[in-house]
N, CA, C and O atoms as a GROMACS GRO file, in nm:
protein
  260
    1UNK      N    1   0.084  -0.118   0.000
    1UNK     CA    2   0.000   0.000   0.000
    1UNK      C    3   0.088   0.125   0.000
    1UNK      O    4   0.187   0.131   0.074
    2UNK      N    5   0.054   0.222  -0.082
    2UNK     CA    6   0.130   0.345  -0.092
    2UNK      C    7   0.051   0.459  -0.029
    2UNK      O    8  -0.070   0.471  -0.049
    3UNK      N    9   0.121   0.543   0.049
    3UNK     CA   10   0.057   0.655   0.118
    3UNK      C   11   0.112   0.786   0.065
    3UNK      O   12   0.229   0.794   0.026
    4UNK      N   13   0.028   0.888   0.063
    4UNK     CA   14   0.070   1.022   0.018
    4UNK      C   15   0.179   1.079   0.109
    4UNK      O   16   0.275   1.140   0.062
    5UNK      N   17   0.162   1.059   0.239
    5UNK     CA   18   0.257   1.111   0.336
    5UNK      C   19   0.239   1.035   0.468
    5UNK      O   20   0.157   0.945   0.478
    6UNK      N   21   0.318   1.074   0.567
    6UNK     CA   22   0.314   1.002   0.694
    6UNK      C   23   0.180   1.021   0.766
    6UNK      O   24   0.137   0.932   0.839
    7UNK      N   25   0.116   1.134   0.747
    7UNK     CA   26  -0.017   1.156   0.808
    7UNK      C   27  -0.120   1.057   0.754
    7UNK      O   28  -0.204   1.007   0.829
    8UNK      N   29  -0.113   1.028   0.625
    8UNK     CA   30  -0.203   0.930   0.566
    8UNK      C   31  -0.174   0.792   0.623
    8UNK      O   32  -0.266   0.714   0.649
    9UNK      N   33  -0.046   0.762   0.644
    9UNK     CA   34  -0.009   0.634   0.706
    9UNK      C   35  -0.065   0.625   0.847
    9UNK      O   36  -0.122   0.523   0.885
   10UNK      N   37  -0.050   0.733   0.925
   10UNK     CA   38  -0.103   0.733   1.062
   10UNK      C   39  -0.255   0.715   1.062
   10UNK      O   40  -0.309   0.646   1.149
   11UNK      N   41  -0.324   0.776   0.968
   11UNK     CA   42  -0.469   0.761   0.958
   11UNK      C   43  -0.506   0.616   0.928
   11UNK      O   44  -0.603   0.564   0.983
   12UNK      N   45  -0.430   0.552   0.841
   12UNK     CA   46  -0.457   0.411   0.809
   12UNK      C   47  -0.432   0.322   0.930
   12UNK      O   48  -0.508   0.228   0.955
   13UNK      N   49  -0.328   0.351   1.005
   13UNK     CA   50  -0.300   0.274   1.127
   13UNK      C   51  -0.411   0.296   1.229
   13UNK      O   52  -0.454   0.202   1.295
   14UNK      N   53  -0.458   0.419   1.242
   14UNK     CA   54  -0.568   0.449   1.334
   14UNK      C   55  -0.694   0.372   1.296
   14UNK      O   56  -0.766   0.324   1.383
   15UNK      N   57  -0.720   0.360   1.168
   15UNK     CA   58  -0.837   0.287   1.120
   15UNK      C   59  -0.833   0.140   1.160
   15UNK      O   60  -0.937   0.077   1.176
   16UNK      N   61  -0.713   0.085   1.174
   16UNK     CA   62  -0.701  -0.056   1.214
   16UNK      C   63  -0.707  -0.074   1.365
   16UNK      O   64  -0.715  -0.187   1.414
   17UNK      N   65  -0.703   0.038   1.440
   17UNK     CA   66  -0.707   0.031   1.586
   17UNK      C   67  -0.570   0.010   1.648
   17UNK      O   68  -0.561  -0.021   1.767
   18UNK      N   69  -0.464   0.025   1.571
   18UNK     CA   70  -0.328   0.000   1.620
   18UNK      C   71  -0.253   0.126   1.659
   18UNK      O   72  -0.132   0.120   1.685
   19UNK      N   73  -0.320   0.241   1.663
   19UNK     CA   74  -0.254   0.367   1.698
   19UNK      C   75  -0.298   0.410   1.837
   19UNK      O   76  -0.416   0.413   1.869
   20UNK      N   77  -0.200   0.444   1.919
   20UNK     CA   78  -0.227   0.502   2.050
   20UNK      C   79  -0.166   0.642   2.051
   20UNK      O   80  -0.047   0.658   2.023
   21UNK      N   81  -0.246   0.742   2.082
   21UNK     CA   82  -0.199   0.880   2.085
   21UNK      C   83  -0.194   0.927   2.229
   21UNK      O   84  -0.292   0.915   2.303
   22UNK      N   85  -0.080   0.982   2.268
   22UNK     CA   86  -0.061   1.034   2.403
   22UNK      C   87  -0.036   1.183   2.396
   22UNK      O   88   0.050   1.229   2.320
   23UNK      N   89  -0.111   1.259   2.473
   23UNK     CA   90  -0.100   1.405   2.473
   23UNK      C   91  -0.032   1.451   2.601
   23UNK      O   92  -0.064   1.405   2.711
   24UNK      N   93   0.063   1.544   2.586
   24UNK     CA   94   0.124   1.606   2.702
   24UNK      C   95   0.235   1.526   2.769
   24UNK      O   96   0.263   1.549   2.886
   25UNK      N   97   0.297   1.433   2.699
   25UNK     CA   98   0.407   1.355   2.757
   25UNK      C   99   0.529   1.443   2.776
   25UNK      O  100   0.550   1.538   2.701
   26UNK      N  101   0.609   1.410   2.876
   26UNK     CA  102   0.733   1.481   2.901
   26UNK      C  103   0.845   1.413   2.822
   26UNK      O  104   0.861   1.291   2.830
   27UNK      N  105   0.921   1.492   2.747
   27UNK     CA  106   1.025   1.437   2.661
   27UNK      C  107   1.134   1.366   2.741
   27UNK      O  108   1.186   1.264   2.697
   28UNK      N  109   1.169   1.419   2.855
   28UNK     CA  110   1.280   1.363   2.934
   28UNK      C  111   1.242   1.238   3.012
   28UNK      O  112   1.325   1.149   3.030
   29UNK      N  113   1.120   1.230   3.060
   29UNK     CA  114   1.086   1.117   3.148
   29UNK      C  115   0.982   1.021   3.092
   29UNK      O  116   0.977   0.906   3.135
   30UNK      N  117   0.899   1.064   2.998
   30UNK     CA  118   0.790   0.979   2.952
   30UNK      C  119   0.815   0.909   2.819
   30UNK      O  120   0.786   0.790   2.805
   31UNK      N  121   0.868   0.980   2.721
   31UNK     CA  122   0.877   0.926   2.585
   31UNK      C  123   0.962   0.799   2.581
   31UNK      O  124   0.919   0.698   2.524
   32UNK      N  125   1.080   0.803   2.638
   32UNK     CA  126   1.167   0.684   2.636
   32UNK      C  127   1.108   0.568   2.712
   32UNK      O  128   1.111   0.454   2.664
   33UNK      N  129   1.054   0.595   2.831
   33UNK     CA  130   0.998   0.488   2.914
   33UNK      C  131   0.878   0.423   2.848
   33UNK      O  132   0.866   0.301   2.846
   34UNK      N  133   0.788   0.504   2.795
   34UNK     CA  134   0.668   0.450   2.730
   34UNK      C  135   0.706   0.373   2.604
   34UNK      O  136   0.645   0.270   2.573
   35UNK      N  137   0.804   0.423   2.530
   35UNK     CA  138   0.851   0.352   2.411
   35UNK      C  139   0.904   0.215   2.448
   35UNK      O  140   0.872   0.116   2.382
   36UNK      N  141   0.984   0.207   2.552
   36UNK     CA  142   1.040   0.078   2.596
   36UNK      C  143   0.932  -0.017   2.645
   36UNK      O  144   0.935  -0.136   2.613
   37UNK      N  145   0.838   0.033   2.721
   37UNK     CA  146   0.730  -0.052   2.773
   37UNK      C  147   0.646  -0.110   2.659
   37UNK      O  148   0.615  -0.229   2.658
   38UNK      N  149   0.609  -0.025   2.564
   38UNK     CA  150   0.525  -0.073   2.453
   38UNK      C  151   0.601  -0.165   2.359
   38UNK      O  152   0.541  -0.247   2.290
   39UNK      N  153   0.734  -0.151   2.354
   39UNK     CA  154   0.814  -0.240   2.269
   39UNK      C  155   0.803  -0.384   2.316
   39UNK      O  156   0.810  -0.476   2.234
   40UNK      N  157   0.785  -0.404   2.444
   40UNK     CA  158   0.777  -0.539   2.499
   40UNK      C  159   0.634  -0.584   2.528
   40UNK      O  160   0.613  -0.694   2.578
   41UNK      N  161   0.535  -0.501   2.497
   41UNK     CA  162   0.396  -0.538   2.522
   41UNK      C  163   0.344  -0.634   2.416
   41UNK      O  164   0.397  -0.639   2.305
   42UNK      N  165   0.244  -0.706   2.450
   42UNK     CA  166   0.184  -0.802   2.355
   42UNK      C  167   0.118  -0.730   2.238
   42UNK      O  168   0.120  -0.780   2.125
   43UNK      N  169   0.060  -0.613   2.264
   43UNK     CA  170  -0.009  -0.539   2.157
   43UNK      C  171   0.088  -0.472   2.061
   43UNK      O  172   0.067  -0.472   1.940
   44UNK      N  173   0.196  -0.414   2.114
   44UNK     CA  174   0.299  -0.345   2.036
   44UNK      C  175   0.239  -0.244   1.938
   44UNK      O  176   0.262  -0.254   1.818
   45UNK      N  177   0.160  -0.146   1.989
   45UNK     CA  178   0.097  -0.049   1.899
   45UNK      C  179   0.193   0.059   1.852
   45UNK      O  180   0.300   0.077   1.909
   46UNK      N  181   0.156   0.129   1.748
   46UNK     CA  182   0.228   0.249   1.707
   46UNK      C  183   0.184   0.358   1.804
   46UNK      O  184   0.065   0.382   1.822
   47UNK      N  185   0.279   0.424   1.866
   47UNK     CA  186   0.249   0.527   1.966
   47UNK      C  187   0.286   0.663   1.909
   47UNK      O  188   0.398   0.684   1.862
   48UNK      N  189   0.192   0.756   1.913
   48UNK     CA  190   0.213   0.892   1.867
   48UNK      C  191   0.209   0.985   1.988
   48UNK      O  192   0.105   1.000   2.052
   49UNK      N  193   0.323   1.046   2.019
   49UNK     CA  194   0.329   1.145   2.126
   49UNK      C  195   0.296   1.279   2.064
   49UNK      O  196   0.365   1.325   1.973
   50UNK      N  197   0.191   1.341   2.113
   50UNK     CA  198   0.142   1.467   2.058
   50UNK      C  199   0.138   1.570   2.171
   50UNK      O  200   0.118   1.534   2.287
   51UNK      N  201   0.155   1.696   2.137
   51UNK     CA  202   0.154   1.805   2.236
   51UNK      C  203   0.254   1.776   2.347
   51UNK      O  204   0.219   1.776   2.465
   52UNK      N  205   0.378   1.753   2.309
   52UNK     CA  206   0.485   1.721   2.403
   52UNK      C  207   0.515   1.845   2.487
   52UNK      O  208   0.532   1.955   2.434
   53UNK      N  209   0.521   1.826   2.619
   53UNK     CA  210   0.546   1.938   2.711
   53UNK      C  211   0.673   2.014   2.671
   53UNK      O  212   0.779   1.953   2.654
   54UNK      N  213   0.662   2.144   2.657
   54UNK     CA  214   0.775   2.230   2.626
   54UNK      C  215   0.816   2.232   2.480
   54UNK      O  216   0.912   2.300   2.444
   55UNK      N  217   0.746   2.158   2.396
   55UNK     CA  218   0.779   2.152   2.254
   55UNK      C  219   0.652   2.165   2.170
   55UNK      O  220   0.606   2.067   2.111
   56UNK      N  221   0.594   2.284   2.165
   56UNK     CA  222   0.468   2.303   2.093
   56UNK      C  223   0.480   2.266   1.945
   56UNK      O  224   0.575   2.306   1.878
   57UNK      N  225   0.385   2.192   1.898
   57UNK     CA  226   0.381   2.151   1.759
   57UNK      C  227   0.462   2.027   1.726
   57UNK      O  228   0.449   1.973   1.616
   58UNK      N  229   0.546   1.982   1.820
   58UNK     CA  230   0.628   1.864   1.795
   58UNK      C  231   0.547   1.736   1.817
   58UNK      O  232   0.463   1.727   1.907
   59UNK      N  233   0.575   1.637   1.734
   59UNK     CA  234   0.511   1.506   1.747
   59UNK      C  235   0.619   1.401   1.726
   59UNK      O  236   0.709   1.420   1.644
   60UNK      N  237   0.609   1.290   1.797
   60UNK     CA  238   0.702   1.180   1.781
   60UNK      C  239   0.620   1.052   1.766
   60UNK      O  240   0.532   1.025   1.847
   61UNK      N  241   0.650   0.974   1.663
   61UNK     CA  242   0.585   0.844   1.645
   61UNK      C  243   0.689   0.736   1.665
   61UNK      O  244   0.799   0.745   1.612
   62UNK      N  245   0.654   0.633   1.743
   62UNK     CA  246   0.745   0.520   1.764
   62UNK      C  247   0.674   0.390   1.730
   62UNK      O  248   0.551   0.381   1.736
   63UNK      N  249   0.751   0.292   1.694
   63UNK     CA  250   0.702   0.158   1.655
   63UNK      C  251   0.623   0.164   1.524
   63UNK      O  252   0.515   0.107   1.514
   64UNK      N  253   0.677   0.234   1.426
   64UNK     CA  254   0.609   0.249   1.298
   64UNK      C  255   0.605   0.122   1.216
   64UNK      O  256   0.523   0.110   1.125
   65UNK      N  257   0.692   0.028   1.244
   65UNK     CA  258   0.696  -0.094   1.165
   65UNK      C  259   0.595  -0.191   1.215
   65UNK      O  260   0.583  -0.301   1.161
   0.00000   0.00000   0.00000
């Protein structure tokens, strides 16, 4: 499947129920820890960190594969 851009890919992942979006995570203490925890979880969802504290407009997606 070919996507126009990464936003289209994220929308397709959301449609399958495999996207988890987290708002307001702290870059120093939350992003790394949550990424590691979900890497070893049975579900292994794609996690999108949105509205990261102190970084307006920044978004980070992990576990895209």
